[in-house]
N, C-alpha and C positions, 0 to 999 in steps of 0.2 A: 478811639474811632470803633464802632460796633463790628464784631465780626459776623458775617451771615453764615447759615449754617444750611448746607444743602441737604437733600434727600437722594438717597441710592436708588435706583430703580424699583428694588424690592420693597422701599420705604413709600415710594410714589404708589406701588401696586397695595400695598398695606392702605395707605389714606383712602384710595379709590375702592378697595373693598369695603371698608368701614362706611364709607358714604352710600355704597351700593345696600347694605344691610339696613341703614337707615330709611332708603326709599323703598325696600321691599317691605318693610313694616308702615310704611306711609308715615313717617316720622321727619320733623324738619329739623330736630336739633341732634347734632352730633357728639355724643357723649364719650367719657373716657371708656366706657365698656364697647361703644362701637370702634374705637380706635384700637382697644385691644383685641377685639373679635377679628377685624381685618389684619392685624398684624399676624394674629394666630392662625387665619385661614392661609395667607403666604408662606408662613414658616412650615405649616402641617403639609403643605404643597409640596415642600423640598424633600419631605420624607424623614422629618425630625421625628424621632419616636418620643410618645407620651404627651401629644399634645392633642387637646381636643379637634374634633373634626367640626367642620360647617354644619353638619347635622346636630351636633351637640351646644354649637355657637348660637344658632338662630334662635332656638328655644328658650336659651337662657337669657338672651336679650328680650325676647318677648315677655318671659317672666318678670324682669328687673324693669323693663319701660313700656312693656303693652305694645299696641298697634292701634291704628287707625284706620277708618273706613274710607277718609277722604284723602285725595293725593295731597302730598306736601308741595309747597312753592318748589319751583325749579332750582333753587339754591337752598341747601342745607346749612344752618347756622352751627357755629361752633359755641357748646357750653361752656361756662367760664371754667369749669374744671378741667375741660380739654386744653385750654389756652394755657393754664397754669402749668399742665403736664409738658405740653410741647416747648414753651419758654424755659421752665426748668432744665428740662432734658437737653434743648439748645445750649444753655448756658454751661452744663456739665461736659458736653460734648468739648465746648471750646476749652474749658479748664484743661482738659487732658490733650490738648494740642492737635485735634481732629477739626476737619471742615464738613463732615457730612455725618447722618446718621440712617441707618438701616432699619429694616423691619424687626430686628433682634433687639436693635437699642429703643424702637417704640414700645415693643411689649415689655422690656425690662424695665424703661422708663414709667410706663403708666402703671405697672404693677407695684413700683417702688415708691409710686406718689401717693398712695394712699387714697386716691381719688376713687377707685372702684369700689362699687357696692359688695360688700362681702358675699351675699348672696348669689352674685354672679358665679364666683368660683364654684360654690356648691352645686349652682343649677348645671354647671358644664359637667360636672362629675369629677372634679380635682379640688384640691386645697390649694391656697395661694403658694405655699412652700413647694408642693409637687408640682405646680406650674412652673415655678422659679427654676426649680432643679431640671427639668426637662428643658427649658429655654436655654439656660447656661451650660447645660451638658453638651448643646449642640455646635460648640466651637465659636470661632469669632464671627462677628457680625457681617 
């Protein structure tokens, strides 16, 4: 029987923040970078040091994915890479005996997936390794 993995309140906030990042750019596709951006925005809001601010995340997303002048449909669609990240992360959460994932799990899972365009990190002013260290140094999910 397949075990379902839930989202903690901060993970739900991260997903919503990522969708909002799509909407503000008038984009209809929720990419791994949007998921990571949403998770980072939530984590940065908790005062974790070394994380990019929303002021760094939004221009980095624009550099990687651009924006549109036309409003997107009401619903954004998940990019295939985003689905892969979430499915892989859910499987990993189950393997370690947990039943939910938080914003920190989302951020670490997206980074570890290899689905993030490398330019996104540099556009935010961090390296992949610096970002991992900042997230991992923040304690449990």
